[in-house]
C-alpha positions as CSV (number, residue, x, y, z in Angstrom):
1,M,-6.0,-32.1,2.7
2,H,-4.2,-29.0,4.1
3,D,-2.5,-26.2,2.3
4,G,0.1,-25.4,5.0
5,L,-0.9,-21.8,5.6
6,F,-1.9,-22.5,9.1
7,P,-1.7,-25.6,11.4
8,A,-4.5,-28.1,10.6
9,P,-7.1,-28.2,13.3
10,G,-7.4,-31.5,15.2
11,A,-9.9,-34.0,14.0
12,D,-11.7,-33.8,17.4
13,T,-12.1,-30.0,17.3
14,P,-15.8,-29.1,17.1
15,L,-16.9,-26.9,14.3
16,V,-18.9,-23.8,15.0
17,V,-21.2,-22.5,12.2
18,E,-21.6,-18.8,11.7
19,L,-24.2,-17.9,9.1
20,I,-23.2,-15.3,6.6
21,G,-26.4,-13.8,5.2
22,R,-28.9,-16.5,4.0
23,K,-26.8,-18.5,1.6
24,G,-23.3,-19.2,3.0
25,A,-21.7,-20.4,6.1
26,Y,-18.2,-20.3,7.5
27,F,-17.0,-23.1,9.8
28,S,-14.7,-22.0,12.5
29,A,-12.4,-24.5,14.1
30,R,-11.0,-22.1,16.7
31,P,-11.3,-18.4,17.4
32,G,-9.9,-16.2,14.6
33,Y,-9.9,-18.9,11.9
34,T,-12.5,-19.6,9.3
35,C,-12.9,-22.0,6.4
36,K,-15.4,-21.7,3.7
37,N,-15.2,-25.4,2.8
38,P,-13.7,-27.4,5.7
39,R,-13.4,-30.5,3.6
40,R,-10.9,-28.7,1.4
41,G,-8.9,-27.8,4.5
42,R,-8.0,-24.3,3.6
43,W,-7.9,-22.4,6.9
44,V,-7.8,-18.6,6.7
45,A,-7.2,-16.1,9.6
46,L,-10.3,-14.0,9.9
47,K,-8.2,-11.4,11.7
48,E,-4.5,-10.8,11.3
49,T,-2.0,-8.0,11.7
50,Y,-0.7,-7.8,8.1
51,F,0.4,-4.1,8.5
52,T,2.8,-3.2,11.3
53,A,4.9,-0.1,11.9
54,G,7.9,-2.1,10.9
55,N,6.6,-3.8,7.7
56,I,4.1,-1.4,6.2
57,D,6.6,0.3,3.8
58,E,7.8,-3.0,2.3
59,K,4.3,-4.6,2.4
60,A,2.7,-1.6,0.6
61,R,5.4,-1.5,-2.1
62,G,4.9,-5.2,-2.7
63,L,1.1,-4.8,-2.9
64,L,1.4,-2.0,-5.4
65,H,3.9,-4.0,-7.5
66,S,1.5,-6.9,-7.6
67,L,-1.1,-4.7,-9.2
68,E,0.9,-3.5,-12.1
69,H,-0.3,-6.1,-14.5
70,I,-4.0,-5.2,-14.1
71,T,-4.0,-1.5,-13.2
72,R,-5.8,0.3,-16.0
73,G,-5.2,3.7,-14.6
74,R,-1.4,3.7,-14.8
75,G,-1.2,6.9,-16.8
76,I,-3.3,8.8,-14.3
77,R,-1.2,11.0,-12.0
78,F,-2.3,12.6,-8.8
79,V,-2.4,16.4,-9.0
80,P,-3.4,18.2,-5.8
81,D,-5.5,20.8,-7.6
82,S,-9.2,20.0,-7.2
83,A,-8.4,17.1,-4.8
84,A,-10.0,16.1,-1.5
85,L,-9.2,13.6,1.1
86,L,-12.0,11.3,2.4
87,I,-11.4,9.5,5.7
88,L,-13.9,6.8,6.3
89,D,-15.1,5.5,9.6
90,M,-11.9,5.9,11.7
91,Q,-14.0,5.3,14.8
92,G,-13.3,3.6,18.1
93,Y,-15.5,0.7,17.1
94,F,-12.8,-0.3,14.6
95,L,-9.7,1.1,16.3
96,D,-10.1,0.2,19.9
97,E,-8.8,-3.2,21.0
98,R,-11.8,-3.6,23.4
99,S,-14.2,-3.8,20.4
100,H,-15.1,-7.1,18.8
101,A,-14.8,-5.2,15.5
102,F,-11.2,-4.1,16.2
103,I,-8.9,-4.1,13.1
104,P,-5.4,-5.3,14.1
105,S,-3.7,-3.4,11.2
106,S,-5.4,-0.1,11.9
107,A,-2.7,1.6,14.0
108,P,0.1,2.1,11.4
109,V,-2.6,3.1,8.8
110,L,-4.0,5.7,11.1
111,Q,-0.6,7.3,11.3
112,R,-0.4,7.5,7.5
113,I,-3.8,9.0,7.3
114,K,-2.8,11.5,9.9
115,R,0.1,12.6,7.7
116,L,-2.0,12.8,4.7
117,S,-4.6,14.9,6.5
118,G,-2.0,17.3,7.7
119,A,-0.6,17.7,4.1
120,F,-4.0,18.3,2.6
121,R,-4.9,20.8,5.3
122,A,-1.6,22.6,4.9
123,R,-2.5,23.2,1.2
124,G,-6.0,24.3,2.0
125,L,-7.6,21.2,0.4
126,P,-10.7,19.6,1.7
127,V,-10.5,16.8,4.3
128,I,-13.8,15.1,5.0
129,F,-14.6,12.5,7.6
130,T,-17.4,10.0,7.7
131,R,-18.9,8.5,10.8
132,H,-21.0,5.4,10.4
133,L,-24.1,5.3,12.7
134,N,-27.2,3.3,12.5
135,T,-30.7,3.1,14.0
136,E,-33.0,0.2,13.6
137,D,-35.0,2.3,11.1
138,D,-32.1,3.3,8.8
139,A,-29.8,0.3,8.8
140,G,-31.5,-1.5,6.0
141,A,-29.8,-4.9,5.3
142,M,-27.0,-3.9,7.6
143,K,-29.0,-5.1,10.6
144,T,-29.5,-8.6,9.2
145,W,-26.0,-9.0,7.9
146,W,-24.1,-7.9,11.1
147,S,-24.6,-9.0,14.7
148,D,-24.9,-5.4,16.0
149,L,-25.1,-1.8,14.9
150,I,-22.9,1.2,15.6
151,T,-25.2,3.6,17.4
152,E,-25.0,7.3,18.5
153,G,-24.8,6.4,22.1
154,S,-22.0,3.9,21.9
155,E,-18.8,5.1,23.6
156,L,-16.8,3.6,20.6
157,S,-18.8,5.4,17.9
158,G,-16.7,8.6,17.9
159,I,-13.9,9.4,15.4
160,S,-10.3,9.1,16.6
161,G,-9.1,12.2,18.4
162,E,-5.8,11.8,16.7
163,L,-7.4,12.7,13.4
164,L,-10.4,14.9,14.0
165,F,-10.0,18.7,14.2
166,D,-12.7,21.0,15.7
167,D,-13.5,22.4,12.2
168,S,-13.4,19.0,10.4
169,P,-16.6,18.3,8.3
170,V,-18.2,15.0,9.3
171,V,-20.7,13.2,7.1
172,R,-23.0,10.7,8.9
173,K,-23.5,7.6,6.9
174,T,-25.7,4.5,7.3
175,R,-24.4,2.2,4.6
176,Y,-21.1,1.1,3.2
177,D,-21.4,3.7,0.4
178,A,-20.5,7.1,1.9
179,F,-22.5,8.8,-1.0
180,H,-25.7,6.9,-0.2
181,G,-28.3,9.2,1.2
182,T,-25.7,11.7,2.4
183,R,-24.5,15.3,1.5
184,L,-21.1,14.1,0.5
185,E,-21.4,14.6,-3.3
186,G,-22.8,18.1,-2.8
187,M,-19.9,19.0,-0.5
188,L,-17.4,17.8,-3.1
189,R,-19.2,19.6,-6.0
190,A,-19.4,22.8,-4.0
191,S,-15.6,22.7,-3.5
192,D,-15.0,21.9,-7.2
193,V,-13.4,18.6,-6.3
194,S,-12.7,16.2,-9.2
195,R,-10.0,14.0,-7.6
196,L,-10.8,12.0,-4.5
197,V,-8.4,10.1,-2.2
198,V,-10.2,7.4,-0.3
199,T,-8.8,6.2,3.0
200,G,-10.0,4.6,6.3
201,V,-11.7,1.3,7.1
202,M,-12.6,-1.2,6.1
203,T,-10.7,-1.7,2.8
204,H,-13.1,-4.3,1.3
205,L,-16.4,-2.9,2.6
206,C,-16.9,0.9,3.0
207,C,-13.7,2.0,1.3
208,E,-14.1,-0.2,-1.8
209,T,-17.9,0.5,-2.1
210,T,-17.3,4.3,-1.7
211,A,-14.5,4.3,-4.2
212,R,-16.7,2.5,-6.8
213,S,-19.5,5.0,-6.1
214,A,-17.2,7.9,-6.5
215,F,-16.0,6.6,-9.9
216,M,-19.6,6.2,-11.0
217,R,-20.2,9.9,-10.1
218,G,-17.3,11.0,-12.3
219,F,-14.6,11.5,-9.8
220,T,-11.0,10.3,-10.4
221,V,-10.3,8.1,-7.5
222,F,-7.0,7.4,-5.8
223,F,-6.8,4.5,-3.4
224,P,-3.7,4.4,-1.2
225,V,-2.7,0.7,-0.6
226,D,-1.3,1.7,2.8
227,G,-4.1,4.2,3.6
228,T,-6.8,1.7,4.4
229,A,-7.1,-1.4,6.6
230,T,-9.3,-4.4,7.1
231,Y,-9.4,-7.7,9.0
232,N,-6.9,-9.6,6.9
233,E,-4.6,-9.3,3.9
234,E,-6.8,-11.5,1.6
235,F,-9.7,-9.0,2.0
236,H,-7.3,-6.1,1.5
237,R,-5.7,-7.6,-1.6
238,A,-9.0,-8.6,-3.2
239,A,-10.3,-5.1,-2.9
240,L,-7.1,-3.7,-4.4
241,L,-7.3,-6.1,-7.4
242,N,-11.0,-5.2,-8.1
243,L,-10.6,-1.5,-7.8
244,S,-7.3,-1.3,-9.7
245,H,-8.8,-3.0,-12.7
246,G,-11.6,-0.5,-13.3
247,F,-12.4,2.0,-10.6
248,A,-9.4,3.6,-8.8
249,V,-5.7,4.3,-9.1
250,P,-3.7,2.4,-6.5
251,V,-1.0,4.6,-4.9
252,L,1.4,4.9,-2.0
253,V,0.8,7.4,0.8
254,A,4.4,8.5,0.4
255,D,3.8,9.3,-3.3
256,L,0.8,11.4,-2.4
257,L,2.7,13.3,0.2
258,E,5.5,14.0,-2.3
259,S,2.9,15.4,-4.7
260,L,1.5,17.5,-1.9
261,G,4.9,19.0,-1.2
262,E,5.9,16.9,1.8
263,V,9.1,15.0,1.0
264,C,9.8,12.6,3.8
265,D,9.2,9.0,4.8
266,A,5.4,8.2,5.2
């Protein structure tokens, strides 16, 4: 049985098993495609370009519209006062096409984050970056879950030069949660921040986990649907559905820019 999303693999195509943790396995029929249960025939692109420079406006509006029925924070409006912008892990490891962890939809999202960062800085509001780095000693479960670690010495571990300024504060993190074992909360409290805009990569891993953690610490979280990126639209949409129901307010980058006083296309 095949659902028609992608061409069905040939019957003679060998299946390659990739273990996911200790309990599950994905079966890959060809590079870039995975299937949780091959007998059901639902083949999903592990990586896809769901955001492009040409479609991101329409796609983002559609995503936001699809969340209206479950968003519990509809009455919460973004007000720049006491707000900060958090930019997660915009490193070469995820942005460079040479990397096995490259995120195909990252380029148009980077440009939106760049605009947001400029608008925040123009108003004197905090813009904080995270840089994910691990050693064998601090990786915890990360080293068993993933095939490799982002290390200090990697040429792809640096934050994109398109975003980073010389005076930009950078928080080194070792887990999905940017608050875990870092100085992030202290930095936000010291600046009297109560509203946090979460952007960066990956939508369903570090961005979603950090947004949840911020909510648990009492921050009002805004999550731009076109301000994060991950490997495919299913991961992206799943994160938005979960966060919108109880943790973060989904917004468009353009709406945030307007609230910040920049009236133009995102």
